[in-house]
Every structure is written in C-alpha cells, then in structure tokens.
C-alpha positions as CSV (number, residue, x, y, z in Angstrom):
1,M,-57.4,21.1,59.4
2,I,-55.7,18.5,57.2
3,L,-56.2,17.4,53.6
4,L,-58.3,14.3,53.1
5,K,-55.8,12.9,50.5
6,D,-53.0,13.2,53.1
7,I,-55.0,11.2,55.7
8,L,-55.7,8.5,53.1
9,Y,-52.0,8.0,52.3
10,K,-51.2,4.3,52.1
11,V,-54.9,3.3,52.6
12,N,-55.9,0.5,50.2
13,I,-58.6,2.3,48.2
14,N,-61.0,0.6,45.8
15,A,-62.9,3.6,44.5
16,V,-63.5,7.3,45.1
17,A,-66.6,9.4,44.5
18,G,-65.9,13.1,45.0
19,N,-62.8,15.3,45.8
20,T,-60.0,14.2,48.1
21,V,-58.3,17.6,47.9
22,T,-60.5,18.9,50.6
23,Y,-59.8,19.9,54.2
24,V,-61.2,17.9,57.1
25,N,-61.4,18.7,60.7
26,D,-61.4,15.3,62.5
27,V,-61.8,11.5,62.0
28,H,-64.5,9.5,63.7
29,F,-65.9,6.0,63.6
30,D,-68.8,6.8,66.0
31,S,-71.5,8.8,64.1
32,R,-72.6,10.4,67.4
33,K,-69.3,12.2,67.6
34,V,-69.3,13.6,64.0
35,S,-69.5,17.3,63.5
36,L,-69.0,19.8,60.6
37,D,-66.2,18.9,58.1
38,D,-65.3,15.6,59.8
39,V,-64.5,12.2,58.2
40,F,-66.7,9.3,59.2
41,V,-65.2,5.8,58.9
42,A,-68.0,3.1,58.7
43,V,-66.4,0.2,60.5
44,P,-68.3,-3.2,60.7
45,G,-68.5,-4.3,64.3
46,T,-69.5,-7.5,66.2
47,V,-72.7,-5.8,67.4
48,V,-73.4,-2.9,65.1
49,D,-72.3,-2.0,61.5
50,G,-71.0,1.6,60.9
51,H,-72.5,1.4,57.4
52,D,-76.0,1.7,59.0
53,Y,-75.0,5.1,60.3
54,I,-73.6,6.8,57.2
55,T,-76.7,8.9,56.6
56,K,-76.7,10.0,60.2
57,A,-73.0,11.0,60.0
58,V,-73.6,13.0,56.8
59,E,-76.6,14.8,58.5
60,A,-74.3,15.6,61.4
61,G,-71.9,17.4,59.0
62,A,-69.4,14.8,57.7
63,I,-67.7,16.0,54.6
64,A,-66.3,12.6,53.7
65,V,-67.2,8.9,54.3
66,V,-64.8,6.0,54.2
67,C,-66.6,2.6,53.9
68,E,-66.4,-0.9,52.5
69,R,-69.7,-0.6,50.6
70,L,-70.8,2.7,49.0
71,P,-74.4,3.7,49.8
72,E,-77.0,3.4,47.0
73,Q,-77.6,7.1,47.2
74,L,-74.6,9.4,47.2
75,V,-75.1,13.0,48.6
76,N,-73.7,15.8,46.4
77,G,-70.7,17.6,47.9
78,I,-69.7,14.6,50.1
79,T,-66.6,12.5,49.2
80,Y,-67.1,8.8,49.4
81,V,-64.1,6.5,49.6
82,E,-64.5,2.8,49.2
83,V,-61.8,0.7,50.9
84,E,-60.9,-3.0,51.1
85,N,-60.9,-3.1,54.9
86,A,-62.4,-0.3,57.1
87,H,-60.6,-1.4,60.2
88,K,-57.2,-1.2,58.4
89,A,-58.2,2.1,56.8
90,L,-59.1,3.6,60.1
91,A,-55.8,2.6,61.7
92,V,-53.7,4.0,58.8
93,M,-55.8,7.2,58.7
94,A,-55.4,7.6,62.5
95,A,-51.6,7.4,62.2
96,N,-51.6,9.9,59.3
97,F,-54.0,12.3,61.0
98,Y,-51.6,12.6,64.0
99,G,-48.5,12.7,62.0
100,N,-47.4,9.1,62.4
101,P,-46.2,9.7,66.0
102,S,-45.0,6.1,66.6
103,Q,-42.1,6.8,64.2
104,N,-40.7,9.3,66.7
105,L,-40.8,6.7,69.6
106,K,-39.2,3.4,70.5
107,L,-42.6,1.6,70.7
108,I,-42.6,-1.9,72.3
109,G,-45.7,-4.1,72.1
110,V,-46.3,-6.8,74.6
111,T,-48.7,-9.6,73.8
112,G,-49.7,-12.9,75.4
113,T,-52.5,-14.3,77.6
114,N,-51.0,-13.4,81.0
115,G,-48.3,-10.9,82.0
116,K,-48.9,-8.0,79.5
117,T,-49.8,-5.5,82.2
118,T,-47.0,-6.4,84.5
119,V,-44.3,-6.5,81.8
120,T,-45.3,-3.1,80.3
121,S,-45.7,-1.5,83.7
122,L,-42.4,-2.8,85.0
123,L,-40.6,-1.7,81.7
124,S,-42.1,1.8,82.2
125,Q,-40.8,1.9,85.8
126,L,-37.3,0.6,84.8
127,F,-36.8,3.0,81.9
128,T,-38.0,5.9,84.0
129,K,-35.5,5.0,86.7
130,A,-32.8,4.9,84.0
131,G,-33.6,8.5,83.3
132,Y,-35.8,8.2,80.2
133,K,-39.2,9.8,79.6
134,T,-41.6,6.9,79.1
135,G,-45.2,6.3,77.9
136,L,-47.5,3.5,78.9
137,L,-50.6,2.1,77.3
138,S,-51.9,-0.6,79.6
139,T,-55.1,-2.2,81.0
140,V,-54.6,-0.4,84.3
141,K,-53.7,3.1,83.1
142,V,-52.2,5.3,80.4
143,M,-49.1,7.3,81.2
144,V,-47.7,10.2,79.2
145,G,-44.5,11.0,81.0
146,S,-45.6,11.7,84.6
147,K,-49.2,12.4,83.6
148,E,-51.8,9.6,84.2
149,Y,-55.0,9.0,82.2
150,P,-57.6,6.4,82.8
151,A,-57.5,3.2,80.6
152,T,-60.7,2.0,78.9
153,H,-59.4,-1.0,76.9
154,T,-56.4,-3.3,76.9
155,T,-55.6,-2.0,73.4
156,P,-57.6,1.2,72.7
157,D,-59.0,2.1,69.3
158,S,-56.6,3.4,66.6
159,M,-57.5,7.1,67.0
160,T,-57.0,6.9,70.8
161,I,-53.7,5.1,70.4
162,N,-52.3,7.7,68.0
163,R,-53.7,10.6,70.0
164,Y,-51.8,9.4,73.1
165,L,-48.7,8.7,71.0
166,K,-48.8,12.3,69.6
167,M,-49.1,13.6,73.2
168,M,-46.0,11.5,74.0
169,N,-44.2,13.1,71.1
170,D,-45.1,16.6,72.4
171,A,-44.0,15.6,76.0
172,G,-40.6,14.4,74.8
173,V,-41.2,10.7,75.5
174,E,-38.6,8.4,74.1
175,Y,-39.9,4.9,75.0
176,C,-43.5,3.7,75.0
177,F,-44.6,0.3,76.3
178,M,-48.0,-0.9,75.0
179,E,-50.2,-3.9,75.7
180,V,-51.3,-5.6,72.5
181,S,-54.4,-7.7,72.9
182,S,-55.7,-10.3,70.5
183,H,-58.9,-8.2,70.0
184,G,-56.6,-5.2,69.1
185,I,-54.7,-7.3,66.6
186,H,-57.8,-8.8,65.0
187,Q,-59.5,-5.5,64.7
188,E,-56.3,-3.9,63.1
189,R,-56.0,-1.3,65.9
190,T,-52.1,-1.6,65.8
191,M,-52.0,-1.3,62.0
192,G,-49.8,1.6,60.8
193,L,-47.8,1.7,64.1
194,N,-44.0,1.5,63.9
195,F,-42.9,-1.0,66.5
196,A,-39.2,-1.2,67.6
197,G,-39.9,-4.6,69.3
198,G,-42.5,-7.1,70.3
199,V,-42.6,-9.4,73.4
200,F,-44.5,-12.7,73.7
201,T,-45.2,-13.8,77.3
202,N,-47.3,-17.0,77.1
203,L,-50.5,-18.4,75.6
204,S,-53.3,-20.2,77.4
205,H,-57.1,-20.6,77.4
206,D,-58.8,-17.2,77.0
207,H,-61.1,-15.2,74.7
208,L,-62.5,-18.3,73.0
209,D,-65.9,-16.6,73.0
210,Y,-64.4,-14.2,70.4
211,H,-61.8,-16.3,68.6
212,K,-63.8,-19.6,68.7
213,T,-60.7,-21.8,68.6
214,F,-57.4,-21.8,70.3
215,A,-55.6,-22.1,66.9
216,E,-57.4,-18.9,65.8
217,Y,-56.4,-17.1,69.0
218,R,-52.8,-18.2,68.7
219,D,-52.6,-17.2,65.0
220,T,-54.0,-13.8,65.8
221,K,-51.2,-13.2,68.3
222,K,-48.7,-14.5,65.7
223,R,-49.8,-11.9,63.2
224,F,-48.4,-9.2,65.4
225,F,-44.9,-10.8,65.1
226,D,-45.4,-11.5,61.4
227,E,-45.9,-7.7,60.8
228,L,-42.9,-6.5,62.8
229,P,-40.3,-4.7,60.6
230,K,-36.9,-6.2,60.1
231,N,-35.1,-3.6,62.2
232,A,-37.3,-4.5,65.2
233,F,-36.8,-7.4,67.7
234,A,-39.2,-10.3,68.5
235,L,-38.6,-11.5,72.0
236,V,-40.5,-14.7,73.0
237,N,-40.8,-17.0,75.9
238,V,-39.7,-20.4,74.6
239,D,-40.8,-22.3,77.7
240,D,-44.2,-21.9,76.1
241,K,-44.3,-24.0,73.0
242,N,-46.2,-21.2,71.2
243,G,-43.1,-19.0,71.5
244,V,-41.4,-20.7,68.6
245,V,-44.6,-20.4,66.6
246,M,-44.5,-16.6,67.0
247,L,-41.1,-16.5,65.4
248,Q,-41.9,-18.6,62.3
249,N,-42.6,-15.9,59.8
250,T,-41.2,-12.7,61.5
251,K,-38.8,-10.5,59.7
252,A,-37.6,-9.1,63.0
253,R,-34.5,-10.1,65.0
254,K,-35.4,-13.3,66.8
255,V,-34.6,-13.4,70.6
256,T,-35.6,-15.9,73.2
257,Y,-36.0,-16.1,77.0
258,A,-36.8,-19.0,79.4
259,L,-36.4,-20.5,82.8
260,K,-36.4,-24.2,81.8
261,T,-34.9,-24.4,78.3
262,Y,-32.0,-23.1,76.4
263,A,-32.5,-19.4,75.4
264,D,-30.7,-16.1,74.8
265,Y,-31.8,-14.9,78.2
266,K,-32.0,-17.4,81.1
267,A,-33.1,-17.1,84.7
268,Q,-33.1,-19.4,87.7
269,I,-35.2,-19.1,90.8
270,L,-33.0,-19.4,93.9
271,E,-35.5,-18.3,96.5
272,N,-39.3,-17.8,96.3
273,Q,-40.9,-16.3,99.4
274,F,-43.7,-13.9,100.3
275,T,-41.0,-11.3,100.7
276,G,-39.8,-11.6,97.1
277,L,-37.7,-13.6,94.6
278,L,-34.0,-14.2,94.5
279,L,-33.1,-14.8,90.8
280,K,-30.0,-15.6,88.8
281,V,-30.3,-13.8,85.5
282,N,-27.7,-14.7,82.9
283,D,-25.3,-15.6,85.8
284,N,-25.9,-12.5,87.9
285,G,-27.9,-12.6,91.1
286,V,-30.8,-10.1,91.7
287,W,-33.4,-9.8,94.5
288,S,-36.9,-8.6,93.5
289,R,-39.9,-7.6,95.7
290,L,-42.2,-9.4,93.2
291,I,-43.4,-12.9,94.0
292,G,-43.8,-16.2,92.1
293,S,-42.4,-18.0,89.1
294,F,-44.7,-16.2,86.8
295,N,-43.0,-12.9,87.9
296,A,-39.6,-14.5,87.3
297,Y,-40.7,-14.8,83.6
298,N,-42.0,-11.2,83.7
299,L,-38.8,-9.9,85.2
300,L,-36.6,-11.8,82.7
301,A,-38.6,-10.3,79.8
302,V,-38.0,-6.8,81.3
303,Y,-34.3,-7.5,81.7
304,A,-34.1,-8.7,78.1
305,V,-35.8,-5.7,76.6
306,A,-33.6,-3.3,78.6
307,D,-30.5,-5.2,77.5
308,L,-31.6,-5.2,73.9
309,F,-31.8,-1.4,74.1
310,E,-28.2,-1.6,75.5
311,L,-28.8,-0.3,79.0
312,D,-25.9,-1.2,81.3
313,K,-26.4,-4.8,82.6
314,L,-25.5,-4.0,86.2
315,E,-27.7,-0.9,86.2
316,I,-30.6,-3.0,84.8
317,L,-30.3,-5.4,87.8
318,K,-30.2,-2.5,90.2
319,Y,-33.4,-1.1,88.8
320,I,-35.0,-4.5,88.8
321,S,-34.4,-4.8,92.6
322,E,-36.3,-1.5,93.0
323,L,-39.3,-2.3,90.9
324,E,-42.7,-2.4,92.6
325,S,-45.5,-4.8,91.9
326,V,-48.4,-3.6,89.7
327,G,-51.8,-2.9,91.4
328,G,-54.0,-5.9,91.5
329,R,-51.2,-8.3,90.5
330,F,-50.4,-10.5,93.5
331,Q,-51.0,-7.5,95.7
332,Y,-51.1,-8.5,99.4
333,F,-51.2,-7.3,102.9
334,I,-51.0,-9.0,106.3
335,S,-53.7,-8.1,108.9
336,D,-53.1,-7.6,112.6
337,D,-54.4,-11.1,113.1
338,K,-51.6,-12.4,110.8
339,I,-54.0,-13.3,108.0
340,T,-52.5,-12.8,104.6
341,A,-54.9,-11.4,102.0
342,I,-53.9,-11.5,98.3
343,V,-55.7,-9.8,95.5
344,D,-54.9,-10.9,91.9
345,Y,-56.3,-10.2,88.5
346,A,-56.1,-14.0,87.6
347,H,-59.1,-14.4,85.4
348,T,-57.9,-17.3,83.2
349,P,-57.3,-20.9,84.1
350,D,-53.6,-20.6,83.6
351,A,-53.2,-17.4,85.6
352,L,-55.3,-18.8,88.5
353,K,-53.2,-22.0,88.5
354,N,-50.0,-20.0,88.5
355,V,-51.0,-17.9,91.5
356,L,-52.3,-20.9,93.5
357,E,-49.2,-22.9,92.7
358,T,-47.0,-20.0,93.8
359,I,-48.9,-19.7,97.1
360,N,-48.7,-23.4,97.7
361,A,-45.0,-23.4,97.0
362,I,-44.4,-20.7,99.6
363,R,-46.7,-21.8,102.4
364,T,-45.7,-24.5,104.8
365,G,-48.9,-26.5,104.5
366,N,-50.1,-25.8,108.0
367,E,-52.1,-22.7,106.9
368,T,-55.6,-22.8,105.3
369,L,-55.7,-21.4,101.8
370,I,-59.2,-19.9,101.0
371,T,-59.8,-18.8,97.4
372,V,-62.6,-16.5,96.4
373,V,-63.2,-16.6,92.7
374,G,-65.8,-15.8,90.0
375,C,-66.0,-15.7,86.2
376,G,-67.1,-12.7,84.1
377,G,-70.4,-12.6,82.3
378,D,-70.7,-12.2,78.5
379,R,-67.3,-13.7,78.1
380,D,-65.7,-17.1,77.4
381,K,-68.0,-19.7,79.1
382,T,-65.8,-22.7,78.5
383,K,-63.2,-21.6,81.1
384,R,-65.7,-21.5,84.0
385,P,-65.7,-25.2,85.0
386,I,-61.9,-25.3,84.4
387,M,-61.3,-22.4,86.8
388,A,-63.6,-23.9,89.4
389,N,-61.8,-27.2,89.2
390,I,-58.4,-25.5,89.6
391,A,-59.6,-23.4,92.6
392,S,-61.2,-26.4,94.4
393,T,-58.2,-28.7,93.7
394,L,-55.4,-26.3,94.7
395,S,-57.2,-24.6,97.7
396,T,-58.2,-25.8,101.2
397,K,-61.5,-24.1,100.5
398,A,-63.0,-22.4,97.4
399,I,-65.8,-19.9,97.5
400,F,-67.5,-19.3,94.1
401,T,-69.0,-15.9,93.7
402,S,-69.8,-13.2,91.1
403,D,-67.1,-11.4,89.2
404,N,-68.6,-8.9,86.7
405,P,-71.8,-10.7,85.6
406,R,-72.6,-8.0,83.1
407,T,-75.9,-9.0,81.5
408,E,-75.8,-12.7,82.6
409,D,-77.5,-14.2,85.7
410,P,-74.6,-14.6,88.2
411,N,-76.2,-17.7,89.7
412,K,-76.1,-19.4,86.2
413,I,-72.4,-18.5,85.9
414,I,-71.7,-20.0,89.3
415,E,-73.7,-23.2,88.3
416,E,-71.5,-23.5,85.2
417,M,-68.4,-23.1,87.5
418,E,-69.7,-25.8,89.9
419,S,-70.0,-28.3,87.1
420,G,-66.2,-28.5,86.9
421,V,-65.7,-29.5,90.5
422,E,-64.6,-33.1,90.9
423,P,-66.5,-35.3,93.5
424,Q,-63.6,-35.5,96.0
425,N,-63.6,-31.6,96.2
426,F,-67.4,-31.1,96.7
427,N,-67.0,-30.6,100.4
428,K,-64.3,-28.0,99.9
429,T,-66.5,-25.6,97.9
430,L,-69.1,-23.0,98.8
431,S,-71.1,-20.7,96.5
432,I,-72.1,-17.2,97.6
433,E,-73.5,-14.9,94.8
434,D,-72.8,-11.6,96.6
435,R,-69.1,-10.9,96.2
436,K,-68.7,-8.8,99.3
437,Q,-70.5,-11.5,101.4
438,A,-68.2,-14.1,99.8
439,I,-65.1,-12.1,100.9
440,K,-66.6,-11.6,104.3
441,T,-67.2,-15.3,104.7
442,A,-63.6,-16.0,103.7
443,C,-62.4,-13.6,106.4
444,Q,-64.6,-15.2,109.0
445,F,-63.2,-18.7,108.1
446,A,-59.6,-17.5,108.3
447,Q,-57.4,-17.9,111.4
448,A,-53.9,-16.6,112.2
449,N,-51.4,-17.4,109.5
450,D,-54.1,-18.4,107.0
451,I,-54.1,-17.1,103.4
452,I,-57.0,-15.6,101.5
453,L,-56.8,-15.3,97.7
454,I,-59.3,-13.0,96.0
455,A,-59.0,-13.7,92.3
456,G,-60.4,-12.3,89.0
457,K,-60.8,-8.5,89.4
458,G,-57.4,-7.4,90.6
459,H,-57.0,-3.6,89.9
460,E,-60.6,-3.1,88.9
461,T,-62.5,-0.7,91.2
462,Y,-66.0,-1.5,90.1
463,Q,-68.4,-4.4,89.6
464,E,-70.6,-4.4,86.5
465,I,-74.1,-5.8,86.9
466,N,-76.8,-5.4,84.1
467,G,-74.8,-2.6,82.5
468,V,-74.4,-0.6,85.7
469,R,-71.0,-0.2,87.3
470,S,-70.9,0.2,91.1
471,D,-67.8,0.9,93.2
472,F,-66.1,-2.3,94.3
473,D,-62.4,-2.7,95.1
474,D,-61.4,-6.1,96.3
475,M,-58.4,-4.9,98.3
476,K,-60.4,-2.1,100.0
477,V,-63.2,-4.5,100.9
478,V,-60.9,-7.2,102.4
479,K,-58.8,-4.7,104.3
480,K,-61.9,-3.2,105.9
481,L,-63.4,-6.6,106.7
482,L,-60.2,-8.0,108.3
483,T,-59.9,-4.8,110.4
484,H,-63.4,-5.2,111.8
485,I,-63.4,-9.0,112.1
486,K,-61.2,-9.7,115.2
487,K,-60.3,-13.2,116.0
C-alpha cells in the first residue's frame, strides 16, 4: 500500500475533491482490472474514453479517480483528482508507484522508423558479453537479466514499463535498452522516465494513419530528444536529414553517426556478402555476421553507444564480431536445393527497399529474386501502393498476399497494393490471398541459387484475421515447404 499523495507527486493537478492522504493498493487505467482500494486513471483513447468507465471503476472498489473532467455526481468517500493531461498523469504516477526505477538504471531509448528492434537487441547482447546485467524492452521480447517475457507492444503502457524497470532494479540490472515508438511518445508512455541517452536511427513513411502527416510523425519523434535531460546524450544518424532536426532543441549532449557524411562516429562498408559485413569503424576493421548497409548503420549506432559509456574500443569491436542477428530481421537459410530463403520484418516502404537493394547488391544477377509481401490491415493505407511498386521494381517476381489483414478484406488490401504497380512491371506480379499458398508458389517457382524474400511479418508467429490470431511463422512455413518441394 502507498499513499495517494505520494503517487501524485509531480502530477499537474487542477483540482482535488476528497482526501489524498489515503492508502491505495494499485493503479489501473482499465476499469475491468480495478479492485478494492485501487486508483482508476480515466485516460481518453482513440477508440474508447476512460471517463465513460468511472462509475464502473468506483463500483468495482476504486478509492480514487484521476481524470481530466470531474463527473457531475461525486460519490462520498471517493477522492477525485482533476488533471491537465491524464496520459501524462498516468506516466508520472506509474513511475512514483514503482519507486522511480529508471533512476537506478542507465536507460537508453532508441527511436526511428526502422532499426529500433535490431539496435536495442544488439546493445543488450553486447553489454551482456561485456559482463553487465542488462534489460530489454523491445517489439520482439522483454528481457530482465536472463529471464524472458513476451512483448505486447513496441512501447508498453506506463504501468507495464515501470513494473519491468522495477523488476530490473530487483535483479541488479545496470543497463536497459528500450524501443521508443511514436505512439508511445504521443501517448506520454515515456513521461517520467530518466533516460541516460537517446538514439535516432532514421525516419521514413510509416504510421500516417495515426499521425496524419509526415511532419507530425517527425515532430513526435523529436519530442523524445527535446525532453532528454542535459546529462544524457542524443545520438543521431545524420545521413538522414531528420537527424539534425532531432538535435535542434535538445539539452542533451549532441553526438552524430553516419556512413556518408562527416560525423563523430563513421563507418565504411568494405565487403557486403551473404556471409556478413566487413566494416571500417572509426579507422578500425571489424567483421560482422549481420548483412546489408542498413545493418552497418545499426552496428555503428551500437558501437557509438558502447563507446559513449566508455567501454574499451577494441573490446567493443570484438563483441560486435560475435553479435547474432535478431529473429525475423534478415533471417535466412539455404535449402538442400541451394535456394536462399530470407524472412524480414520489412513492413514500411523504406525498410522493404533497403532489404531488396541489399539482396540485389550481393547477388550476381543470374539468380531469380522472388518477393512475397503483403500490407497489414487497419493501418496506414497510403504505403500499400508504394510497397507494391518497390517490390515489383526491385524483384524478378513479386507475389502480393495477405499480411495481418485484421478487420479489413485482404483482397481489398491487395487491390490497393496492385494500384501502385507500373505498367512495365505488370507481368512480374502475381496476387495470392492465402499467405501459405503464396509462399508455396514462390518455393515452386524457385530453382537452385534463386532467392526468396518473405517480407512484412518477420519475428511474428501468428496471423491476425478478423480479430483471431492463428499460428503462422514465415520461417517455419518456408523451411517446411522447401524441404518437401524437391527440384
């Protein structure tokens, strides 16, 4: 139990009706989880408004309600706290409730359109190899030391974030690496966290269903750097023109990295093969098992963070050479028939273009490149024709299929993708709604030395159709098919 007034420390309060010197048991923003002596925070959402569930929360046993608008009828014995912004209030309350655990960690936030999962996961690997206890909050998984927990969101809600950070404190974790999404920033989920550093990877077309304009999307990312403390660092990729924008108003120490332009941390690609990358990082050579120019950026960011925390430079390079790729990020295998199958999470135009350009840079041109790709339902529709155009332009053959259609008609999604195909590429495309059948068709087309790229779902082990999630793992499916389809 903890005093309500202590949980409300540093919350921007407009008015209070009732007593804040009262003990509370837990904090919830979902009325269905409220029980006796809990605090209910009424958070306005994109679909539902928590204010509509205040009565239900009180009936369930809430002893206090935090909201942006006080109800017309106040219940005796219940404390009502009116706040300026319920999202911000929830974030600050979550940090207070768990004893501000981020203050006991070196917390690094990584944001950008692509690369967040790879950079955070590689950092966790590297610092673990260096002998530190680490934590990870990523799209793929949550790690508290050596214990793994399933991930539900790129950036979880404030209560979940702080609960995991408290678990990290209890486990003796020193460094935590966290993906910071634009949704998480906009919904104030990272408010109240003490970041030791922030990393910007890149910015391209994504989430415009939520942010409406690219400028709004960019400015939301920028807010993360605006709010970093002056004793933190802001590390940005200045090969992306938006990197400089991220630094404009930050109080943190400004640090840059790049492959093409002048920066504090520089890298050059010496070799790029299916077996890995040979890089020169700040005049030192290093071999990595990871593939592609996009991973050169990711590895450079990882090197820079480790160096900023004053790890030995030669040790950092040694650890980089030992790092393993993240599941569903350019994950590949070669079948007995010498067919290379690659599974990648590329679900944005820029990510798909990067992966296809990487494959085309490595292959000799004699191999057929078959791309299987779809676009998710109930998400940014404007990227569908763009992704189809990229796939059909940069592949020998492109098969359009379903991704996670969610509540949309998968055939309608495919039709919107097809509208982006240019006339000269019509005969290179094929549309097959069933994803397994689409992958099977790609396997049947492929001959020895050909390459199959299956894009969009990466690490996901499910497919969501009309609210129902069914088991579906791209890598497992293609491995099984290539084993049974003998040439």
